C-alpha positions as CSV (number, residue, x, y, z in Angstrom):
1,M,-70.0,114.3,-168.5
2,G,-72.8,114.6,-171.0
3,T,-72.8,117.2,-173.7
4,V,-75.6,119.7,-174.4
5,V,-76.6,117.6,-177.4
6,D,-76.8,114.5,-175.2
7,A,-79.0,116.4,-172.7
8,A,-81.2,117.7,-175.6
9,N,-81.6,114.2,-177.0
10,K,-82.4,112.8,-173.6
11,E,-85.0,115.5,-173.1
12,A,-86.6,114.9,-176.5
13,N,-86.8,111.2,-175.9
14,G,-87.9,111.3,-172.3
15,S,-90.2,114.4,-172.0
16,I,-93.3,112.7,-173.4
17,A,-93.1,109.7,-171.2
18,E,-92.2,111.8,-168.2
19,K,-94.9,114.4,-168.7
20,K,-97.3,113.9,-165.9
21,P,-100.9,114.9,-166.1
22,T,-102.2,117.9,-164.1
23,V,-104.4,116.5,-161.3
24,I,-106.7,118.6,-159.1
25,F,-108.4,116.8,-156.2
26,V,-112.0,118.0,-155.6
27,L,-113.1,117.4,-152.0
28,G,-116.2,118.3,-150.0
29,G,-118.9,116.5,-148.0
30,P,-121.8,114.6,-149.6
31,G,-124.2,117.2,-151.1
32,S,-121.6,120.0,-151.2
33,G,-122.3,120.4,-154.9
34,K,-118.9,119.1,-156.2
35,G,-120.4,117.2,-159.1
36,T,-122.3,120.3,-160.5
37,Q,-119.2,122.4,-160.2
38,C,-116.9,119.8,-161.8
39,A,-119.3,119.7,-164.8
40,N,-118.9,123.5,-165.1
41,I,-115.1,123.3,-164.9
42,V,-115.0,120.6,-167.6
43,Q,-117.1,122.8,-169.9
44,H,-115.2,126.1,-169.3
45,F,-111.6,124.8,-168.7
46,G,-111.3,121.6,-170.7
47,Y,-110.6,119.2,-167.8
48,T,-111.7,115.6,-167.7
49,H,-113.8,114.8,-164.7
50,L,-113.1,111.6,-162.9
51,S,-115.5,110.8,-160.1
52,A,-114.2,108.1,-157.8
53,G,-117.9,107.4,-156.9
54,D,-119.0,107.1,-160.5
55,L,-116.1,104.7,-161.3
56,L,-117.0,102.6,-158.3
57,R,-120.7,102.6,-159.3
58,A,-119.8,101.6,-162.8
59,E,-117.8,98.7,-161.4
60,I,-120.8,97.7,-159.2
61,K,-123.1,97.8,-162.3
62,S,-120.7,95.6,-164.2
63,G,-121.6,92.8,-161.8
64,S,-118.0,91.8,-161.3
65,E,-116.8,90.2,-158.0
66,N,-114.9,93.4,-157.4
67,G,-118.2,95.3,-157.9
68,T,-120.1,93.1,-155.4
69,M,-117.4,93.7,-152.7
70,I,-117.6,97.5,-153.4
71,Q,-121.4,97.4,-153.1
72,N,-121.4,95.7,-149.7
73,M,-118.8,98.2,-148.3
74,I,-120.8,101.2,-149.5
75,K,-124.0,99.8,-147.9
76,E,-122.1,99.5,-144.6
77,G,-120.9,103.1,-145.0
78,K,-117.3,101.9,-145.2
79,I,-114.5,103.3,-147.3
80,V,-113.5,101.1,-150.3
81,P,-109.8,100.0,-150.2
82,S,-107.3,102.4,-151.7
83,E,-105.9,100.0,-154.3
84,V,-109.3,99.3,-155.7
85,T,-110.1,103.0,-156.3
86,I,-106.6,103.9,-157.4
87,K,-106.6,101.2,-160.0
88,L,-109.9,102.4,-161.4
89,L,-108.6,106.0,-161.5
90,Q,-105.2,105.1,-163.0
91,K,-106.9,103.1,-165.7
92,A,-109.2,106.0,-166.5
93,I,-106.3,108.5,-166.7
94,Q,-104.2,106.2,-168.9
95,E,-107.1,105.5,-171.3
96,N,-108.0,109.2,-171.7
97,G,-106.2,111.4,-174.2
98,N,-106.4,114.5,-171.9
99,D,-103.6,115.7,-169.7
100,K,-105.6,117.5,-167.0
101,F,-108.0,115.9,-164.6
102,L,-110.4,116.7,-161.8
103,I,-110.5,113.8,-159.4
104,D,-113.7,114.1,-157.4
105,G,-114.3,112.4,-154.1
106,F,-110.8,111.1,-153.7
107,P,-108.6,110.8,-151.6
108,R,-111.1,110.0,-148.9
109,N,-108.5,109.5,-146.2
110,E,-104.8,109.9,-145.5
111,E,-104.0,106.3,-146.5
112,N,-105.8,107.0,-149.9
113,R,-103.7,110.1,-150.3
114,A,-100.4,108.5,-149.6
115,A,-101.2,105.4,-151.7
116,F,-102.3,107.6,-154.7
117,E,-99.0,109.6,-154.7
118,E,-97.0,106.5,-154.1
119,V,-98.6,104.4,-156.9
120,T,-99.1,107.1,-159.5
121,K,-96.2,109.4,-158.6
122,I,-98.5,112.3,-159.1
123,E,-99.1,115.1,-156.6
124,P,-102.1,117.3,-157.1
125,E,-101.6,120.8,-158.4
126,F,-104.0,121.9,-155.7
127,V,-107.1,120.8,-153.8
128,L,-110.5,122.4,-154.4
129,F,-112.4,122.1,-151.2
130,F,-116.1,122.8,-151.2
131,D,-116.9,123.8,-147.6
132,C,-120.6,123.4,-146.6
133,S,-122.5,122.9,-143.3
134,E,-123.9,119.4,-142.5
135,E,-127.5,121.0,-142.3
136,E,-127.3,122.4,-145.8
137,M,-125.8,119.2,-147.3
138,E,-128.4,117.0,-145.6
139,R,-131.2,119.3,-146.9
140,R,-129.8,119.0,-150.5
141,L,-129.3,115.3,-150.3
142,L,-132.8,114.6,-149.1
143,G,-134.3,117.0,-151.6
144,R,-132.8,115.2,-154.6
145,N,-133.9,111.9,-156.1
146,Q,-131.2,110.3,-158.2
147,G,-132.2,106.7,-157.4
148,R,-129.0,106.2,-155.4
149,E,-129.3,103.7,-152.7
150,D,-126.8,105.7,-150.6
151,D,-129.2,108.7,-150.3
152,N,-131.3,107.8,-147.2
153,I,-131.0,109.7,-143.9
154,E,-129.2,107.0,-141.9
155,T,-126.6,106.4,-144.7
156,I,-126.3,110.1,-145.3
157,R,-125.4,110.7,-141.6
158,K,-122.9,107.8,-141.7
159,R,-121.3,109.4,-144.8
160,F,-121.0,112.8,-143.0
161,K,-119.3,111.1,-140.0
162,V,-116.8,109.2,-142.4
163,F,-116.1,112.5,-144.2
164,L,-115.4,114.4,-141.0
165,E,-113.2,111.7,-139.5
166,S,-111.4,110.6,-142.6
167,S,-111.4,113.3,-145.3
168,L,-110.8,116.4,-143.3
169,P,-107.3,115.3,-142.3
170,V,-106.5,115.1,-146.1
171,V,-107.6,118.7,-146.5
172,Q,-105.5,119.7,-143.5
173,Y,-102.5,117.9,-144.9
174,Y,-102.7,119.8,-148.2
175,E,-103.5,123.0,-146.3
176,S,-100.1,122.7,-144.5
177,K,-98.5,122.6,-148.0
178,G,-100.4,125.7,-149.2
179,K,-102.4,123.6,-151.8
180,V,-106.0,124.1,-150.6
181,R,-108.4,126.4,-152.4
182,K,-111.4,126.7,-150.2
183,I,-114.9,127.6,-151.6
184,D,-118.0,128.6,-149.6
185,A,-120.3,125.9,-151.1
186,A,-123.4,127.0,-149.2
187,K,-123.9,129.9,-151.7
188,P,-126.1,129.6,-154.8
189,V,-124.6,127.5,-157.6
190,E,-123.8,130.5,-159.9
191,E,-121.9,132.3,-157.1
192,V,-120.0,129.2,-156.2
193,F,-118.9,128.9,-159.9
194,E,-117.7,132.5,-160.0
195,A,-115.4,131.7,-157.1
196,V,-114.2,128.5,-158.8
197,K,-113.6,130.4,-162.1
198,A,-111.4,133.0,-160.2
199,I,-109.2,130.2,-158.9
200,F,-108.8,128.5,-162.4
201,N,-108.3,131.8,-164.2
202,A,-105.5,132.7,-161.6
203,K,-103.9,129.3,-162.2
204,D,-104.0,129.8,-166.0
205,E,-102.6,133.3,-165.7
206,K,-99.8,132.0,-163.5
207,A,-99.0,129.2,-166.0
208,A,-98.9,131.7,-168.9
209,A,-96.7,134.1,-167.1
């Protein structure tokens, strides 16, 4: 039987290695305004924003074999294999000095979710879900011009279909665990952020209690 001193030593030696980062998944359909709100959360609450889409686009830009494969899948409106995205996310988490992360646009499906928890051994603290109608998201996507080749009407509609069929079950899974914080994302940006702030302030108050 270990002594109190042994336990204290073990804790001192193991606590840093075992301390897992705080992860919050940010989900919502294409055009729901996730990216804008993530930028606000970073500024106000000190999180590091990891966008699965940005990491994948950076990989495409690098011109690697991996990047070419990713590009072809995105063109076809398919979901990139879990292990590809998880490796990119894990690398980004490990290389960053922060201990709290917003993961935006991932997990895209149940398989992504299970693989992320299995590989990283991290469960999200909660899931921030930006709820928005398809009509509103389509209007926003067609109104912006970011030079993204996945922003044309046909591809946009494919992305909506993929989101509904694949990503909503992830939201439902976390909802069953009481981990979903739903935001009405059809409102103006400022109002949406007020709702987001209330969620993060409540989380911080709970942590401080």
